[in-house]
N, C-alpha and C positions, 0 to 999 in steps of 0.2 A: 321230329315226328312226335315226340312226347307232348310237345305243346299243342300239336294238332289234335291228338287224342284227348287231351284235357279239355280243349275247346268243344270237341264233339260231345263229351260227357255233359258239359254245361248246357249245350243245346238240347240234349235229350231231357235233362231235368226241367228246363224251361218249357218244353213242349207238354209236359204233364199239366202245367197250369195255363198254357195258352191255347192249345188245340185239343187237350185231353178231356175237356168237359168238367174239370175239377171246379167245385163251387168256390168262387172267390168274389170279394168286393171288386167293383168295376175299376176303381183306381189302382188296386193292387194288381189286377190283371193287366192294366196298361203298363205298369212298371215291369212286370215279367215279360211282356211283349217287347218292350224296348230293349231289355237285356237279351232277349231271344234274337231279335233282328241284328243287334250289334255284334253278338257272338258269331252269328252266321257269317257276317262280313269279315270279321277278324280271323275266324278259323279258316275260311276259304283262302284268305291272303297268306296265312301261315303255310297252307298246303302248297301254294305257288312258290313261296320262298324255299320250301324244301326241295322243289325241283331245281332251283338255282344252286342249292347246296351240292347237289349231285354233280355239278360241273366243276366243283372245287374252286369256285371263285373266292370262297371263304372256307376255312377249315371248319368242319362240322363240330359243334360242341364247344367251340372256343368262346370266351366271354364276348368278343367282338361280334361273332355271328349271332349269338343268343340275344345280345343287346339290340342288334339291328333288326332281327326278326320280331323280337318281343316289343321293341319300341314302336316300329311301324304298325304292328298289329294293335297295340294299345291306342295309337292315334286314331286308327280306323274305328276301333271299338268306342272310344269316347265321342268321336264325331257323329257316328251313326246313332249312338245311344242318345246323344243330346237332341238330334233332329227328331228322333222317334218320340222322345219325351215331350219336346216342345210341340210337336204335332198333336200328341194325345191330350196334353193338358192346356194347350193354347196359352203358354206363358207370355209370349211376345206377340202372337198373332201373325208373325212373319210367314211361318210355314203354311198357315191357313190361306194367306193371300196368294201363295204360289201353288195352291192345291188345284186339282182338276177333278171334275165330277163330284161325287159325294164328299162329305166332310172327312177329314183325317187322311187324305191322300195328297201326296205331293211328289213332284218330279225328282227331287233330290233323294228322297227316301227310296223311291222306285229304283233309281240308278244304283244306289249303294247296296240295297238289299236284294234286288232281283238281277239286274244286268251285271253288276260288278262280280258277284260270285260266279256267274255263268262264264264270264270272260276269264276269270282266274282258273276255273276248272278246265276250260278249253286249253289255255296256255300250259297248264300243268300236264295235260295229256300229250300235247305236242312236244314239249320239252323232254318229257320222260321217254316218249317214243324215240326221239332222236338219240337220246342218251343210250337207250338199250340197244337199238338197232345199229347205230353208226359208231358209237364210242365203245360200248361193251361187246358188240357183235353177238348178242344173245337173242334168242327167240322165245324161250319158255316164259320169261317174266311178262312178255306181252299178253299172254293168256290171262294173267291176273289183272293186268291193267285194262284190257278190253272188257273183262268181266265186271270190273268196277264201274267202267263207263256205262255199260249196258244196264247194270242194276240201278245205277243212279237215274238213268233215263227212264226206266220203267217206273221208278218211284215218282218222278215228275209227271209222267203221264197219268198215274193214279191221282195225283194231287190236282192237276189242272184240267184234265179231260174227263176222267171216269168219276171223279168225286161227286159231282152234282147228280149223276145218274144213280150212284149208290145211295146217296142221301135221300133222294126221292123214293127209291124203291124200299128203303128201310124206314121211311117216315121220320128221318132225322136221327135215327139211333146210331147210325154208322156212316162214315164218309171215307174219302180217299186218304185222309191223314194217317189212318192206321197202317195202310199198306205203304204209303210214302215213307213212314218212319221205319218200317220193316226193311224195305228195299234199300233205304239209305244206310241203315245199319250193316246190311250185307255188303254194300258197296265199300264202306269203311273197312270192314274185315278184309275184303279183297285188296284194298290199298295197302293195308298193313302187311298182308302176305307178299304183295308185290315188293314193297319197300324192304322187307326182310330178305327177299331173294336176291336183291342187288346190292345190299349193304352188309356191313358187319356190326350193325347196331347191337349193343349189349342191353339186355333187359333184366338187370339183377333183381332177385327176389330176396329182400332183406328180412 
């Protein structure tokens, strides 16, 4: 779970420079965007791997489990990051050839950044629901898990549905990204509370 939280912190830092309206050179912004997209993919994968850890397929916190989760997440990060950078800077031209619609859009990046995380989140919710209800026989943790799913869904609605209307009403001064970030943060807090309620994770303060 610590790896997931670190990934989320990196995402929030990147959002300052990608969707926060922070003045940057275009090429620098493209770099931050690539890191942003790659971190979203890797962090969502880490969250899914944490769901498998709950089934004790691997002992949590062992070098093997950390290497497996970290290694696969790193592979997704590098792969998504490369595709995003090559799409933005057109190093090889390959990803522009596989683009659809306007420039800088391609199917691979769409799958890795949009569809992939949604699938990972859905599987995390299903696996954790089974773990809590069938294995642990608990009910209360489901409140936290359901709250996390609801808050995340609200954030996505602001991002993809309400954003354009907010932007038009505010003459471009505000959009749904502000509320998407807020509700995603609240969702992560709910996931942390959920995880703490079903595990004995130690969070030492040194």
